[in-house]
N, C-alpha and C positions, 0 to 999 in steps of 0.2 A: 504494500500500500504506500503510495507516494504521499508525503506530508510536506507542506510548505511551512518553513519555520525560519525565524530569525535567531541566530545564536547570540546570546547575551552573557555577560560575565559580571560578577560582583567587583572584581579587581582588574585593573588595567594589565598588570603583569600576567594574570591568568589568560587574558585575551591574547596577548602577544605570544605567549608560549603555545597556546592552542591553535593559533592561526597557522602555524607551520604544519599542523596535522590535518587541517580541514581540506576537503576536496575542493579544488578551485579550477576555473577555466584557464587553460594555457594562454599566456600572453596578456592576461589581465593583472592589474596591480591591486593588492588588497592591503588594508591597514586597519588597525583597531582605532575606533573613535568613541569619544564620550557623547552620550545623549541623555537628556532627561527621561526618566522612566515613563512619565506621563505622555511624553511625545512618542516614545517608542510604542507604547500600548495603543495609542490612538491610531498611528500609522499602520500597525499590524492588523488591527481590527478592520480598518477601512479596506485593506487589501487581502483579507482572508488568510493571514499568516498566524501561526502559533508563535510563542516565544519560548525557547528552551534556555534556561539558565544552566550554563556549563561550568565545569571546573577546568583547570589547566590541562587536564588529560582528555578533555572532550566528553567526559561523562555527564549525563543529564542529572542535574541536582533538583531541578523543578521544571515542570511543564505548565506554562501559563496559556490557557485558552480564553479567548475573549468573545 
């Protein structure tokens, strides 16, 4: 089952460490960015995405459905 989600992290260091492990499209640049949680949940809801709170190893700590 395909799930559309936004990976999110509690700590910037966790995001940067996990970014290396995420599957990405070749040739595209990826970087960790800070965003207000309220803005993230609003955008995710508008576009039908879940939010997965991940740790530095990419393990799901919390699944947020809107």
